[in-house]
C-alpha positions in Angstrom: 0.0 -0.1 0.0 2.9 2.4 0.9 4.6 1.7 -2.3 1.3 2.2 -4.4 0.6 5.5 -2.7 4.0 6.8 -3.3 4.0 5.7 -7.0 0.6 7.4 -7.5 2.0 10.8 -6.0 5.3 10.7 -7.9 3.5 10.0 -11.1 1.2 12.9 -10.6 4.1 15.1 -10.0 6.0 13.9 -13.0 3.2 14.1 -15.3 1.5 17.4 -14.3 4.6 19.3 -12.9 7.8 18.0 -14.1 6.9 17.1 -17.7 5.3 20.5 -18.4 8.5 22.1 -16.9 10.8 20.2 -18.9 8.8 21.0 -22.0 9.0 24.7 -21.4 12.8 24.7 -21.3 12.9 22.1 -24.1 11.1 24.4 -26.6 12.8 27.6 -25.3 16.3 26.1 -26.2 14.9 24.1 -29.3 16.8 26.4 -31.8 19.8 27.0 -29.5 21.1 29.6 -27.2 21.2 32.3 -29.9 17.5 32.1 -30.6 16.7 31.9 -26.9 18.5 35.1 -25.9 17.3 36.8 -29.0 13.7 36.5 -27.6 15.0 39.1 -24.8 16.3 41.5 -27.1 12.9 42.5 -28.4 11.7 45.9 -27.2 8.3 44.5 -26.3 9.5 41.7 -24.4 11.8 44.1 -22.4 8.9 46.4 -21.6 6.8 43.3 -20.6 9.5 42.4 -18.1 10.0 45.7 -16.8 6.2 46.4 -16.3 5.9 43.1 -14.5 8.6 44.0 -12.1 7.2 47.4 -11.5 3.5 46.0 -10.7 5.2 43.4 -8.3 7.1 46.1 -6.6 4.0 48.1 -6.0 1.6 45.3 -5.1 3.7 43.0 -3.0 4.8 45.7 -0.3 1.2 47.0 -0.2 -0.2 43.5 0.5 2.7 42.9 2.9 1.5 45.9 5.0 -2.0 44.8 4.8 -1.2 41.2 5.7 0.6 42.3 8.8 -2.2 44.6 9.9 -4.9 42.3 9.2 -3.1 39.4 11.0 -2.1 41.5 14.0 -5.8 42.9 14.4 -7.4 39.4 14.0 -5.1 37.5 16.3 -4.7 40.2 18.9 -8.0 42.0 19.2 -11.6 41.3 19.2 -13.8 43.5 17.3 -17.2 43.7 15.6 -16.7 42.3 11.9 -13.8 40.1 12.7 -15.5 37.1 11.2 -16.4 39.0 8.0 -12.7 40.2 7.7 -11.6 36.6 7.8 -14.1 35.7 5.0 -13.2 38.8 2.9 -9.5 37.8 3.1 -10.3 34.5 1.4 -12.6 36.1 -1.3 -9.9 36.3 -4.1 -9.6 32.4 -3.7 -13.2 31.9 -4.5 -13.7 34.7 -7.1 -12.4 33.9 -10.8 -9.6 36.4 -11.6 -11.4 37.2 -14.9 -14.4 38.1 -12.9 -12.3 40.4 -10.7 -11.0 42.1 -13.8 -14.4 42.7 -15.1 -15.5 44.2 -11.7 -12.7 46.7 -12.1 -13.8 47.5 -15.7 -17.3 48.1 -14.5 -16.2 50.3 -11.7 -13.6 52.4 -13.4 -14.4 52.0 -17.1 -15.3 55.1 -19.2 -19.0 54.3 -19.2 -19.3 54.1 -15.3 -19.8 57.3 -13.2 -16.4 56.8 -11.6 -14.8 56.2 -14.9 -16.5 59.3 -16.5 -15.1 61.4 -13.5 -11.6 60.0 -13.9 -11.7 60.5 -17.7 -12.7 64.2 -17.3 -9.7 64.8 -15.1 -7.5 62.9 -17.5 -6.8 60.0 -15.0 -6.9 56.5 -16.7 -7.2 53.4 -14.5 -8.5 50.8 -17.1 -6.1 49.7 -19.8 -3.3 51.4 -17.9 -1.0 50.4 -15.2 -3.1 51.7 -12.3 -5.8 49.2 -13.1 -3.2 46.4 -13.6 -1.7 47.0 -10.2 -5.4 47.2 -8.6 -6.2 43.9 -10.1 -2.8 42.2 -9.1 -3.4 43.4 -5.5 -6.9 41.9 -5.4 -5.8 38.5 -6.5 -2.7 38.3 -4.1 -3.7 40.0 -1.1 -4.6 36.8 0.8 -1.1 35.3 0.6 0.7 37.2 3.3 -2.3 37.3 5.8 -3.0 33.6 5.5 0.5 32.8 6.3 0.8 35.0 9.3 -2.7 34.5 10.9 -2.3 30.8 12.1 1.4 31.6 12.9 0.5 34.4 15.2 -2.3 32.4 16.8 -0.1 29.6 17.4 2.5 31.9 19.0 0.1 33.7 21.4 0.6 37.1 22.6 2.3 36.5 26.1 5.7 38.2 25.0 3.9 41.2 23.6 1.8 41.6 26.7 4.9 41.3 29.0 6.5 44.1 26.8 3.6 46.4 27.0 3.4 45.8 30.8 6.9 46.7 31.2 6.2 50.1 29.5 7.1 49.6 26.0 5.2 51.5 23.3 3.0 49.4 20.8 5.3 50.2 17.9 8.5 49.1 19.9 6.7 45.9 20.8 6.0 45.1 17.1 9.3 45.9 15.8 11.2 44.1 18.7 9.0 41.3 19.7 6.2 40.6 16.9 8.2 41.1 13.9 11.2 38.9 14.8 8.8 36.2 15.6 6.9 36.3 12.3 9.7 37.2 10.0 10.1 33.8 8.4 6.3 33.4 7.9 6.3 36.8 6.6 9.1 35.9 3.9 7.3 32.9 3.0 4.0 34.9 2.4 5.9 37.5 0.4 7.5 35.0 -1.7 4.0 33.3 -2.5 2.5 36.7 -3.1 5.5 37.8 -5.4 5.2 34.6 -7.6 1.5 35.1 -8.0 1.8 38.8 -8.8 4.4 38.2 -11.5 2.4 35.2 -13.0 -1.0 36.7 -12.9 -2.9 36.4 -16.2 -6.6 36.5 -16.0 -7.3 39.8 -14.0 -4.5 41.6 -15.5 -5.6 40.4 -19.0 -9.1 42.1 -18.7 -8.0 45.4 -17.2 -5.0 45.9 -19.3 -6.5 45.7 -22.9 -3.3 43.7 -23.8 -1.8 46.7 -25.7 1.5 45.2 -27.1 4.4 47.3 -25.9 2.4 49.4 -23.5 0.1 47.1 -21.1 1.6 43.7 -21.6 3.2 41.9 -18.7 5.2 38.7 -19.0 2.4 36.2 -19.1 0.3 38.4 -21.6 3.4 38.7 -23.9 3.8 35.0 -23.9 0.3 34.5 -25.1 0.7 37.1 -27.8 3.8 35.4 -28.9 2.2 32.0 -28.9 -0.8 33.3 -30.8 1.7 34.5 -33.5 3.2 30.9 -33.6 6.5 32.4 -32.4 6.8 29.4 -30.1 10.6 29.6 -29.4 10.3 33.2 -28.2 7.2 32.5 -26.2 8.7 29.5 -24.3 11.9 31.6 -23.9 10.0 34.4 -22.1 7.8 31.7 -20.4 11.0 30.2 -18.8 11.4 33.4 -16.8 8.1 32.5 -14.8 9.3 29.0 -14.6 12.5 30.0 -13.0 10.7 32.1 -10.8 8.6 29.3 -9.5 11.8 27.0 -9.2 13.5 29.8 -7.1 10.2 30.2 -5.0 10.1 26.5 -4.4 13.9 26.4 -3.4 13.6 29.3 -1.0 10.4 27.9 0.4 11.9 24.4 1.1 14.9 26.3 2.7 12.7 28.1 4.9 10.8 25.0 6.0 14.1 23.0 6.5 16.1 25.8 8.4 13.4 27.2 10.7 11.6 24.5 12.2 10.8 24.5 15.9 11.3 21.3 18.1 7.9 20.1 17.4 8.6 20.0 13.7 6.3 22.9 12.7 7.2 25.6 10.2 8.6 28.7 11.9 
């Protein structure tokens, strides 16, 4: 039975994870190193990479701040709407990213009251980077909070209460007690958030308009290249996201291995 279960698990990993990953790199290097690196010399590809990084640099820190604040509030205080906040944090997990993108189009599109006001003041949200950032924040904001909430609940608040009783300010307590205790869980959540932010397709596709060279991120640029039957370039650009996934997995494994408590749980 044990061997059968291991065989089933390894087969699924090989078929649904390792094989697709192998195909990505095989197709990317199909015509050699020159063709592979030539894909990154294209101005549209470079712009897509730059835009993806900028969006992640905006969305991830904002989600980190939200995740810390929400986790601290939920685990340390009782307040009206606490259960509702917990439910809303999980909302992006249950809403299709495409639907999320459509919601932003309805809210900020030129035919909406808000969109008309923004357009009159020369502020563009939809089919521009602000809308792409907002959509990315929406689909990624649960990751940090969902890593920190169980960790902070497990750790309890004894050290923080002792610090406050000794006269320390809340901010001193947070930076000297709370933050050091959650730093590895926070890092793990940020890694997952960043990987999702840079790989998001559905919501960003809807709000961006997929204007080549202007509002295309790496995933959107990959689809454009694939639709143009430029498979080598498409897989070459896609390999960036594959490498990001591998790096995220490696760091995740390092965190889980290095920072375990005596009970074997993740720090």
